[in-house]
N, C-alpha and C positions, 0 to 999 in steps of 0.2 A: 693164333694170336697175330694181329696185324703189326707189321713192322713200322717203327716210328720214322718219320721224315727227319732229315738232318736238323731242321729248325726245332721240331718237337723234341728231338733227342737233346739238343742244347738246353731247351727250357727245362726239361725233365732233370738233367744233370745239375743245372744251376739250382733249381728248387730243392733238390735232395741235399746238395752240399750246404746251401744257405740256411735252410730250415734246421739242419742238424747243428749249426753253429750260431744261429741268430741270438739265442739267449746268452751265450758266452760273450759274443761281440757286444751285445747291449750292456751286459754287466761291466765289461771293460770300459765302455764309453761312460757309463753311469759313474764309475769311480773317478773319471777325469773331468766330467761335466756335472756340476753340482745340482743345477736345477733340472728337475724331471722333464719339463717342457723342452728345455734346450737339448737335453740328451735325446729326446724323441726326434727333434728336428735333425740333429746330427746323424742319428740312425737312419733316417729316411734318405739323407744324402749319401750315406755309405751304401745302402742297398741299391740306389740308382747307379752309383759309380761301379759297384761290383757287377751289376748286370751289364752296363754299357761296355765294360772292359773285360768281360768274361772270356772273350775270344783270345785275349792276351795271356791267359793262364796256360802255362806249359803242361801242367799235370794236375789232375784232381787231387793227388796226394799233397800238393803244395797249397791247396785252397785255404787251409787254416792260417798258415803263415802269411799268405798273400792278403787275405781278408783283414787280418789284424794289422798288417802294414797300412792298408788303405784306411782303416779306422783310425790309426795313429795319425796319419797325415790329415785326415778330416778334422780330428779334434784340434790339432795344431792350427789348422786354417780357421776354425771357429774361434779359438783363443786369440789369434792374430786380429781377426775382424772385430772381436769384442774389445780388444785393447785400443784399436783405432777409434772405435765408437766412443769409448770412454775418454780418449784423448780429446776428442772434439767437445765432449761435455765437461771436461775438467778445466777449471779456470786457473790461471796462474796465481801464485802466492800473492804477488803484488796487487792483482785485481781483487782478490778476496780481501786483502787488507784495506784497500780503498773502499770497498763496499762496506766493510765493517765500520770504518771510520765515519762514513756517510750515515750509516744506520745509527751509530752512537750520537752523532750530531742531531739527527732528526728526532731521536728518542728524547734527548735533552730538551729540544725545542718543544716537542709535544708535551712533555712533562710541565714545562713552564707555561704553555698555553692552557693546559688543564687546570693548573694551580690558579692562573689568572681568572679563568671562567668560574671556578669554584668560589674564589674570594668575592668576585662580582655578585654571584648568586647568593652567597651567604649574607652579603651586605643588604640584600633585599628582604631578608627575614627580620622578624621582630626580635628584639633583644632576648626575650625569654625562650624563643625557638632556637636561636643560636646557642644560648647557654645550655639548653636541654641536649642538643646534639653534641656539644663539646663534652658535657658530663657523661653522656652515653658511651662515648668513645674513650673515656678515661679508664685506665687499666683497673682501677679500684671501684668501678661503678657498681652500684647496688640498685637494681631496678625498683624494688619496693620503696626504698628510701627516696629515689628520684621521683617516683610517682607522687609520694607524699609531699616532697619539696615543691612540686609544681601543682599541687592540689588536684590530683587526678587519681582514679583507681588504677590498678596495674594494667587492666585491659584497656582502659581509656588512654593511659600513657603510651602503650604500644601503638594504639591506633593513631594517636597524635604524632608520634615519631614517624610512623609510616607516611602520614600525609605530608609532613615536613620534607621527608626524603623525596616523595613524589614531586613536590614543588621544586625542589633543588634539581631533580632530573629534568623536569620540563624546562626550567630556566636554562640549564646547561645546554640542552638540545637546541633551544631557540638561539642562544648566543653562538653556538658552534655553527648552526646553519646560516646565521647572518654573516659569518666571517668568510 
């Protein structure tokens, strides 16, 4: 059997030690890093660091303790980096409150504009069309009775209401686009 060169010996020792503990290290990391993808990224960093610093290991008997120590520090580094990233993404309470107030003001303004557009477009409908829509949205509306009231069959009434709604939608779009 051919004797291994010093570098091959080192590679062989590392691979034997690392592969024997890899699943345990990964399980340890997985308990501390919740997302599977993040845990895999952290594991890759751990493997690289273990390989680069393998010469610093005093004894193969200490590999388990040493590798878990490296894993612990890498998880802490990952969490620190994540916290920094989140800090950059997190807005102050004051900023969020200002944004909320602005959104509320804009929502009120939009509601007022929508109401104005709707009233404008309703004003363009014939009186019986406005009355039919109002009756349709009444809580106690009865479609057969409404159809009879407006002199239409039930199917004809639904089609009529559909066409009225279409006219309202077209009118509202034209008015909104003109603003």
